[in-house]
N, C-alpha and C positions, 0 to 999 in steps of 0.2 A: 570655261565650259566648252565641251565638245559640240560641234556642229548642230546645236539646237535640239538635241535628242532628249533633253531634260524637260519634259512637258507634263502638265496636269493629266491625270489619268494613269500614269505609270503606277504599276502595282507590284508587290513582292510578297511572297509567303516564306516564313522562316519557322523552322521547327527546332525545339530545344528540349531535350530530356532533362528534367530537373534533378541535379545531383544533391547529395546531402550538404555539400559546402555552399549551396546557394539558398539555404534556409535562414530564417531570422536569427538563430543563435550565432551564425557565422558572419552576419553583416558587419559588425564591429566586434571582433573577438575580445577586445579589451573592455567591452561593456558588460558589466554584471547583469544589467537590466535586460539587454538583448539575449544574453546567454540563458536566461530562464524562460524565454518566450517559446511559443509553439514552433515545432519543427516543420514549417511550411515555407513555400517560396516567399522571400522577403520582398516587400514593395520596392526597395532600392534596387535589388537585382532584377526585378520585373521591368523597371524603367530602363535599366541597362540593356535588357533584351530588346526593348522597343528601339533604343538608339541603334543597336547592332543591326536590326532588321532594316531600318531606314538607311544606314550607311551602306549595307549590301545592295539596297535598291538603287542608290544613286551613284555609287562609285564607277560603274561602267559608263556613266554619262558625264563625268567630270574628268579633268586631267589629273587623276589620282596617281601618285601620292603628292604631286606638286600642289594640287588643290585638295582640300579636305573639307569636312563639315564639322561644325560644333553645335551642340544642342543649346538652344536659347530659351525654350519654353516647353513645359510639360503640363498637360491638363488631362489627367487620366483618373479613372476610378480603379479601385481594387475590390472587386465584388465577391470573390470566392477564394477560399484557401486551396492551395495546391501542394500536396505532399510530395516528397522526393519519389522519383520513379515515374511520375506522369510526364507526358510530353506536352509542352505548351506550343500551340500554333499561333503565330503572330501574323496578322494580315495588315499590311500598310498600303496606303494609297496616297500618292502625291496629289493634293487637292489644289495647290496654288504655287506658282513661281512668281515671286515679286522681287525682281532683280536677283540678288544673292540669297534672299530669304525663301525658304522652302517650308510649306505647311502640309503636314501629313495627317490623315485620319488613321486610327488604329483600332483594331478589334483583336482580342486574344482569347483563346479558350484552352482548357486543359483536357479536352476529350470528354469531359463530363459537364462542365459549366463554362459559361462565358465568364472569364475572370477579370476582363478589363475592356473599357472602351474610352476613347478620347482623342486628343490631338497632340501633336508634337511638332515643334518648329526647329529647324536647323538653319544654319547660315554658312554659306560657302566662303572659305578663307583660303588665302595663300599661306601654306603651312610655315614657310620660312619667315615671312613677315609677322605672322601671329606669334611664333615662338620667340622672335627677337623682342617684340613688344612685351610679352609675358616676362621675359628676363629682366626688364627694367623695374619690375615690382620687387625683385629679390634684392635685399640690402647687401 
């Protein structure tokens, strides 16, 4: 980590206009069940937005790309549907730094409704070591 600049209170705002390909029918295109569901932002893609916002918030404060972060816990609601064309605003705040563990609070809205609130935890890794360890799982 860089010179201790990664501290609780760090906040970041991220905006993303929802395209058609981030809706539920596109989550797993091979799934007949997802394919027939409503054309709104998929929860899986919403969680990805939250990870992206947290990554953007902390990358300037770590030795990126040597150090990176991986998601380890997600606890969020999905309170309102967001059709394509609306812009989701994600606000993240670093609530705690516990060694390499980072805890964020998250609030997101689509300009009409609050669509989600919750927390997300990430862990700082050394990318090369993480990748080598992951390779040992592949037969």
